[in-house]
Structures are given as C-alpha cells and as structure tokens.
C-alpha positions as CSV (number, residue, x, y, z in Angstrom):
1,M,8.1,9.6,-30.3
2,Q,8.3,8.1,-26.8
3,H,7.7,4.5,-27.9
4,E,10.4,4.8,-30.6
5,L,13.1,5.9,-28.1
6,I,12.4,3.1,-25.5
7,N,14.9,0.2,-25.6
8,Q,12.6,-2.7,-24.7
9,E,15.5,-5.2,-24.2
10,R,17.2,-2.8,-21.8
11,L,13.9,-2.3,-19.9
12,A,13.5,-6.1,-19.7
13,Q,17.0,-6.6,-18.3
14,T,16.5,-3.8,-15.8
15,F,13.3,-5.4,-14.6
16,I,14.8,-8.8,-14.2
17,R,17.7,-7.4,-12.2
18,L,15.4,-5.5,-9.9
19,C,13.1,-8.6,-9.4
20,E,16.1,-10.9,-8.6
21,T,17.2,-8.5,-5.8
22,D,15.7,-9.6,-2.5
23,S,13.6,-6.8,-0.9
24,P,11.1,-8.1,1.7
25,S,9.6,-5.4,3.9
26,R,12.1,-4.0,6.4
27,K,14.9,-5.5,4.4
28,E,15.0,-3.1,1.4
29,G,18.7,-2.2,1.8
30,R,19.9,-4.1,-1.2
31,M,17.2,-2.8,-3.4
32,A,17.8,0.8,-2.2
33,A,21.5,0.3,-3.0
34,L,20.8,-1.1,-6.5
35,V,18.4,1.7,-7.4
36,T,20.9,4.3,-6.2
37,E,23.7,2.6,-8.2
38,I,21.6,2.6,-11.4
39,L,20.3,6.1,-11.2
40,C,23.7,7.6,-10.2
41,E,25.3,5.9,-13.2
42,L,22.7,7.8,-15.2
43,G,24.1,11.0,-13.7
44,A,21.6,11.5,-10.9
45,D,22.9,13.1,-7.7
46,P,23.0,10.9,-4.6
47,P,19.5,10.7,-3.1
48,F,18.1,12.3,0.0
49,E,17.5,9.6,2.5
50,D,15.2,10.4,5.4
51,D,15.4,9.0,8.9
52,S,12.2,7.0,8.7
53,A,14.1,3.7,9.4
54,T,14.0,4.6,13.1
55,Q,10.2,4.4,12.9
56,T,9.7,1.6,10.3
57,G,12.5,-0.7,11.4
58,S,13.7,-0.9,7.8
59,E,17.4,-1.3,6.8
60,C,17.1,2.1,5.0
61,G,15.0,5.2,4.8
62,N,12.8,6.5,2.1
63,L,14.8,7.8,-0.9
64,I,14.2,10.9,-2.9
65,F,16.1,11.6,-6.1
66,R,15.7,15.1,-7.6
67,F,16.2,16.0,-11.2
68,A,16.4,19.7,-12.3
69,G,14.3,20.4,-15.4
70,D,12.6,23.1,-17.5
71,P,11.5,25.8,-14.9
72,D,8.5,26.6,-17.2
73,L,7.0,23.2,-16.6
74,E,5.1,22.2,-13.5
75,P,7.3,19.9,-11.3
76,L,6.0,16.4,-10.5
77,F,7.0,13.3,-8.7
78,F,6.8,9.6,-9.4
79,N,6.5,7.1,-6.6
80,C,7.1,3.4,-6.2
81,H,7.8,1.2,-3.1
82,L,11.0,-0.8,-2.7
83,D,9.6,-3.7,-0.7
84,T,7.8,-6.9,-1.8
85,V,5.5,-9.3,-0.1
86,E,6.8,-12.8,0.8
87,P,7.7,-15.4,-0.5
88,C,10.3,-13.2,-2.2
89,I,13.7,-14.6,-1.3
90,G,15.8,-16.0,-4.2
91,I,13.4,-14.9,-7.0
92,K,14.3,-16.3,-10.4
93,V,12.5,-14.6,-13.3
94,V,11.1,-16.7,-16.1
95,R,10.7,-14.9,-19.5
96,K,8.5,-16.5,-22.2
97,D,7.2,-14.5,-25.2
98,D,7.9,-11.3,-23.3
99,I,5.7,-12.4,-20.4
100,F,7.6,-12.4,-17.1
101,T,6.8,-14.8,-14.2
102,S,8.7,-16.4,-11.4
103,L,9.6,-20.1,-11.3
104,G,6.4,-20.6,-9.2
105,D,7.8,-20.9,-5.7
106,T,8.0,-17.2,-5.1
107,I,6.2,-14.1,-6.1
108,L,7.7,-12.2,-9.2
109,G,8.1,-8.7,-7.7
110,S,6.4,-6.7,-10.4
111,D,4.6,-5.1,-7.5
112,D,6.3,-2.6,-7.5
113,K,9.3,-3.3,-9.6
114,S,7.5,-2.9,-12.9
115,G,7.0,0.7,-12.0
116,I,10.6,1.2,-10.9
117,A,11.9,-0.3,-14.1
118,A,9.7,2.1,-16.1
119,M,11.0,5.1,-14.2
120,I,14.6,4.0,-14.8
121,E,14.1,3.4,-18.5
122,A,12.3,6.8,-18.8
123,L,15.2,8.6,-17.2
124,T,17.6,6.7,-19.4
125,V,15.7,7.9,-22.5
126,L,15.6,11.5,-21.3
127,R,19.4,11.5,-20.6
128,E,20.6,9.7,-23.7
129,N,18.5,11.9,-26.0
130,T,19.0,15.1,-24.1
131,L,15.3,15.7,-23.9
132,S,13.8,18.6,-22.0
133,H,11.5,17.6,-19.1
134,A,9.8,19.0,-16.1
135,P,11.6,19.2,-12.7
136,M,11.1,15.7,-11.3
137,E,11.5,13.7,-8.1
138,F,11.6,9.9,-7.8
139,I,10.3,8.9,-4.4
140,F,11.0,5.3,-3.3
141,T,9.3,4.3,-0.1
142,T,9.9,1.4,2.3
143,C,7.5,-1.0,4.1
144,E,4.5,-0.2,1.9
145,E,3.3,-3.8,1.9
146,I,3.0,-3.9,5.7
147,G,0.9,-0.8,6.3
148,L,2.4,2.0,4.2
149,L,4.9,2.6,7.0
150,G,7.5,4.3,4.9
151,A,5.1,6.9,3.4
152,K,3.5,7.5,6.8
153,A,7.0,8.3,8.2
154,L,8.0,10.5,5.3
155,N,7.9,14.2,6.1
156,P,5.9,15.7,3.2
157,N,8.0,18.9,3.5
158,H,10.8,16.9,1.9
159,I,8.8,16.7,-1.4
160,Q,9.3,19.7,-3.5
161,A,6.7,18.9,-6.3
162,R,3.1,19.6,-5.5
163,M,1.6,16.7,-7.4
164,G,2.6,13.3,-8.6
165,Y,1.9,9.7,-9.7
166,A,2.3,6.4,-7.9
167,L,3.0,3.6,-10.3
168,D,1.4,0.8,-8.3
169,S,-1.8,-0.9,-9.4
170,T,-2.8,-4.0,-11.3
171,G,-3.8,-4.1,-15.0
172,F,-3.0,-1.4,-17.5
173,G,-4.7,1.6,-19.0
174,R,-6.4,2.6,-15.8
175,V,-5.8,5.4,-13.2
176,I,-7.1,5.2,-9.7
177,V,-8.8,8.5,-8.7
178,G,-10.4,7.4,-5.5
179,A,-9.6,5.0,-2.6
180,P,-11.2,4.7,0.8
181,A,-10.0,5.8,4.2
182,S,-9.4,3.0,6.7
183,N,-9.6,2.7,10.5
184,R,-7.7,-0.1,12.1
185,L,-9.5,-1.7,15.1
186,R,-7.8,-3.4,18.1
187,I,-10.4,-4.8,20.4
188,K,-9.5,-6.5,23.7
189,V,-12.3,-8.3,25.6
190,K,-11.2,-9.2,29.2
191,G,-13.0,-11.8,31.3
192,M,-11.8,-13.8,34.3
193,A,-9.8,-17.0,34.3
194,A,-10.9,-20.0,36.3
195,H,-10.5,-23.8,36.2
196,A,-13.0,-24.9,33.6
197,G,-13.8,-28.2,35.4
198,L,-13.6,-27.3,39.1
199,S,-14.9,-23.8,39.2
200,P,-16.2,-22.4,35.9
201,E,-18.7,-20.3,37.8
202,Q,-15.8,-18.1,39.1
203,G,-14.7,-17.3,35.6
204,I,-15.9,-15.0,32.8
205,N,-15.3,-16.4,29.3
206,A,-13.9,-13.7,27.1
207,I,-14.4,-15.9,24.0
208,T,-18.1,-16.2,24.6
209,L,-18.4,-12.4,25.1
210,A,-16.4,-11.7,22.0
211,G,-18.5,-14.1,20.0
212,Q,-21.7,-12.4,21.1
213,A,-20.3,-9.0,20.1
214,L,-19.0,-10.2,16.8
215,A,-22.4,-11.8,15.9
216,A,-24.0,-8.4,16.6
217,A,-21.5,-6.2,14.9
218,P,-21.8,-5.3,11.2
219,C,-19.3,-7.0,8.9
220,G,-18.5,-7.4,5.2
221,R,-19.9,-5.2,2.5
222,I,-22.0,-2.5,4.1
223,D,-22.7,-0.5,1.0
224,E,-21.0,0.5,-2.2
225,E,-18.6,2.8,-0.3
226,T,-18.1,0.9,2.9
227,T,-16.8,-2.4,4.3
228,A,-15.9,-3.8,7.7
229,N,-13.8,-6.9,8.5
230,F,-12.5,-8.7,11.6
231,G,-9.3,-10.3,10.4
232,T,-7.7,-12.0,13.4
233,I,-8.7,-13.2,16.8
234,H,-6.5,-14.6,19.5
235,G,-7.3,-15.6,23.0
236,G,-7.5,-18.2,25.7
237,A,-4.7,-20.3,27.2
238,A,-5.9,-23.9,27.4
239,S,-9.1,-26.0,27.1
240,N,-9.3,-26.4,30.9
241,I,-9.1,-22.7,31.6
242,V,-12.0,-20.3,31.2
243,A,-10.7,-17.8,28.6
244,E,-9.5,-14.7,30.3
245,E,-8.8,-12.5,27.3
246,V,-9.5,-12.2,23.6
247,V,-7.9,-9.7,21.2
248,I,-9.5,-9.0,17.8
249,V,-7.9,-7.0,15.0
250,G,-10.2,-5.6,12.3
251,E,-10.7,-2.7,10.0
252,V,-13.4,-0.4,8.7
253,R,-13.1,1.2,5.2
254,S,-15.2,3.9,3.5
255,H,-14.9,6.5,0.8
256,S,-17.2,8.6,3.1
257,P,-15.6,10.0,6.3
258,E,-19.0,10.2,7.9
259,K,-19.8,6.6,7.1
260,L,-16.4,5.6,8.4
261,D,-17.0,7.3,11.7
262,N,-20.5,6.0,12.0
263,L,-19.7,2.4,11.3
264,T,-16.7,2.4,13.6
265,A,-19.0,3.8,16.4
266,E,-21.6,1.1,15.6
267,I,-19.1,-1.7,16.0
268,E,-17.8,-0.2,19.3
269,Q,-21.4,0.0,20.5
270,A,-22.0,-3.7,19.7
271,F,-19.1,-4.6,22.0
272,C,-20.0,-2.1,24.7
273,K,-23.6,-3.5,24.8
274,V,-22.4,-7.0,25.4
275,I,-20.0,-5.9,28.2
276,D,-22.6,-3.5,29.8
277,E,-25.4,-6.1,29.7
278,W,-23.4,-8.9,31.1
279,S,-24.8,-10.4,34.3
280,D,-23.4,-13.1,36.6
281,P,-25.8,-16.0,36.5
282,T,-24.5,-17.6,39.7
283,G,-23.1,-14.6,41.6
284,E,-19.8,-16.4,42.0
285,A,-17.8,-14.7,39.3
286,R,-14.6,-13.1,40.6
287,G,-14.9,-9.8,38.8
288,V,-16.6,-8.2,35.9
289,P,-15.7,-8.1,32.1
290,E,-13.8,-5.2,30.6
291,L,-13.4,-3.8,27.1
292,D,-10.5,-1.9,25.5
293,F,-11.6,-0.7,22.1
294,Q,-8.8,1.1,20.2
295,V,-9.2,2.9,16.9
296,K,-6.3,4.2,14.8
297,Q,-6.5,5.8,11.4
298,D,-4.7,3.5,8.9
299,F,-4.8,5.8,6.0
300,P,-6.9,8.8,4.8
301,A,-9.3,8.7,1.8
302,M,-8.1,9.6,-1.7
303,Q,-10.5,11.6,-3.8
304,L,-9.5,13.1,-7.1
305,S,-11.7,14.5,-9.9
306,A,-11.3,14.8,-13.7
307,E,-10.9,18.6,-13.2
308,D,-7.8,18.2,-11.0
309,A,-4.5,19.2,-12.6
310,V,-2.9,15.9,-11.8
311,I,-5.6,14.0,-13.7
312,Q,-5.8,16.5,-16.6
313,R,-2.0,16.2,-17.0
314,L,-2.3,12.4,-17.1
315,D,-5.2,12.4,-19.6
316,A,-3.2,14.7,-21.9
317,A,-0.1,12.5,-21.7
318,A,-2.1,9.3,-22.3
319,A,-3.7,10.8,-25.4
320,Q,-0.3,11.9,-26.6
321,V,1.0,8.3,-26.6
322,G,-2.2,6.7,-27.7
323,I,-3.1,4.9,-24.4
324,P,-6.8,4.9,-23.5
325,M,-7.0,5.7,-19.8
326,G,-10.0,4.7,-17.6
327,H,-10.7,6.5,-14.4
328,E,-11.5,4.0,-11.6
329,I,-12.3,3.8,-7.9
330,A,-10.4,1.3,-5.8
331,G,-11.0,-0.4,-2.5
332,G,-7.5,-0.6,-1.2
333,G,-4.9,1.8,0.2
334,S,-1.5,2.8,-1.1
335,D,1.2,5.4,-0.6
336,A,-0.9,7.7,-2.7
337,N,-3.5,7.8,0.1
338,I,-0.8,9.2,2.4
339,F,0.5,11.7,-0.1
340,N,-3.1,12.9,-0.9
341,G,-3.7,13.2,2.8
342,A,-0.7,15.4,3.1
343,G,-2.1,17.8,0.5
344,L,-0.1,16.4,-2.5
345,P,-2.5,15.3,-5.2
346,T,-1.3,11.9,-6.3
347,A,-3.0,9.6,-8.9
348,I,-2.2,5.8,-9.0
349,I,-1.3,4.5,-12.5
350,A,-1.6,0.8,-13.2
351,S,1.7,-0.7,-14.1
352,G,0.7,-3.8,-15.9
353,M,1.2,-6.3,-13.0
354,T,-1.4,-9.0,-12.5
355,H,-2.1,-11.8,-9.9
356,V,0.0,-9.8,-7.4
357,H,0.7,-11.2,-3.9
358,S,0.7,-14.7,-5.3
359,T,3.1,-17.1,-7.0
360,D,1.1,-16.6,-10.2
361,E,2.2,-13.0,-10.5
362,Q,3.1,-11.8,-14.0
363,V,3.7,-8.8,-16.2
364,S,4.2,-8.2,-19.9
365,L,7.1,-6.2,-21.5
366,E,4.5,-4.5,-23.7
367,D,2.7,-3.0,-20.7
368,M,6.0,-1.9,-19.0
369,S,7.1,-0.3,-22.3
370,N,3.7,1.5,-22.6
371,L,4.1,2.6,-18.9
372,T,7.5,4.0,-19.7
373,A,6.1,6.0,-22.7
374,L,3.4,7.4,-20.4
375,V,6.1,8.5,-17.8
376,L,8.0,10.2,-20.6
377,A,4.9,12.0,-21.8
378,L,4.1,13.1,-18.3
379,A,7.6,14.4,-17.7
380,S,7.6,16.3,-21.0
381,N,4.3,18.2,-20.5
C-alpha cells in the first residue's frame, strides 16, 4: 500500500527544492527555515530548536519536530543532517530519466537531502490519507559533515523516542548495524629554532623528529576492525630556519574499544621514544625537544545486533514493502554513533545516494520512493 500512496513527482520536486537551497556546514539557516516551512504547512507544530549553535557556530540549532501518534505503538525518530559538503553554493539539479545529478561544478546534496525528502513525503502521505502511525520525531542536525558537531551538542534528553533511524548512507537496501569508534590525535613536536646556515647545531629540527616518529608509528589498515591515519602535518617557518615546531593531526578507528586504546597508546609510545632517546650530537643545542600528545574521542562505536528491537522493526518493515535489507558494518562515523553512544539505539538506513562528496554525486527517484515506503512502514508498525 505504501508505494501506491507515494506521489513520486511531488517527491522529486521536494528533493530538487531542498538541493537547490544552499546549506554548507555552519550556514544551515536557509535549509532549517525551508524544512520548517514545509513541515508546518503539513500541520506540524513549530520545532524545538536547541541552543547548540553557541557550540557549533552554526546559523541555527538542531531542530526536533514532534508528531503525536498511536500510543499503542512504540515511538521512534528519524534523523537527517541539514548541512552539505562543499562545493555546494548555487546547486542546479539536473534530472534525466529520473536520475538526479548536479550540473557538474557542485555536489548534488543528496547527502543528506534524499533522506529529508523521503521524510517529508512520508509525512505528507500520512497526513493526506489520515493514516495511523507511531509517535514520531524528526531530528535535523547541523554541522554533521565537519565532525558530527550538531549531534554532539544535542542534549539526548530532548529526544523522547528511545530508538530511531538515521537516513544517511550510500547505496540502497542496506542498513548499517556497526561502525567504529574514533580517537582524534593532535600531536605537537617542539624542537628549537636556529639559523640553518650559521648555527644549525644550536637548533633541534622538529620535522626530523616527527619524521622518525611517523616512520615508527603504525598507520593504515591494522586489522579488519582497526585503522590509523595521519591526515595533516604543518610545521617550520622557512628553508633557512631549523624547524621549531610540527603539528600532526591524525585519527585511530576501531570497532573494538580495547584495540582503539591499545593502538592509540602504541602511536603515542612511538613519539615518546623518539623524544626520550634524542641526544645532542654536538652539545650545542639550546634546549631539548618536547612532545604534546593530545587524544580526544571523536565518536563512540556503534554496535547493533539482529536481535535488537530497532533492527527487528526495520526488518519487518522492509519485508512488508518488499525491500531486501542487508545488514552491514561500516568504517565511518555518523550522527547515529552519537545517538547510540547516548543510549538511543539508532540504525543507519541507506538513502540511495552514490558518489557522495564529489561532483559526480547522484540519486534515483526510484530509490527515494522506496526509502519513503520504508519510512511509512516503519512509522506504521
């Protein structure tokens, strides 16, 4: 029944309108206003907007729309993020045979507006057909693309439902049931500046020390559960100055908390060893090297099982609308990691988008329509 009630052309027009509304991270204000306008026109109450903007620097806070429903059904929430990666200013959507792309000089924005469009169409179908549904919340977060900042700043006590679904992954017919935890590393190696031509003996080259430590530290694919990466390195002032300081930013990810801690400690030990074993070959250095190794949890692990209610509900809904649903483990982080870490079981449902974070991004109307049918089935069970 769900498929028959969906107005695909309306869904397409909603999607285009969303994509052509600029919403780079921290500038989600126009998108928040548009989503509020559309949902309130459907009879929704004005959203609750939190004060997360003071932490994220966004033009707006996270939005939560609440919809009363059948009290005999378990409440649930649906989540999408409002922001998009760049280049995302002035997007023009190209539609060909119900495949949506951009003109090619920007992203499309199906990440995450394909999910938002499906949520809007699902609510439209529920309202215009006066269909019974579970109590629901629509949660729209900010600054997801720059570190899940909106979700991290959202007080989980504002969410009334105890489980939900994030519509935010590539492909279709797949649900993400596991994702790794991540530690963000900020490593500062401090040496001593000196004139590289006149008195290099008086200096301590931080680049050299950092290079030795990086060569010794584990990096890349460690095992099937664990990775490490050093993403940026900045340091030095000029070619004629012994480099005084280097700052390296990296990360460690693992589905195993124990492996995450152990690998982080191993990387720190590699840097400490280089600093501790440094010796002054000439005795003329004006100081000793120093290390500042900072670790911050980026996001917690997400681990769901087929026995969890949030997955059983999804599997039942998928069977109802005839959509095979594969259970998969992912390597990235999303708002769902944050919600799961706050004790709110949240599965990630693929929304049909492909080639995301690139100018080749695309999505099909068929996949968005099927996603809408899945949202309707979830809301009705």
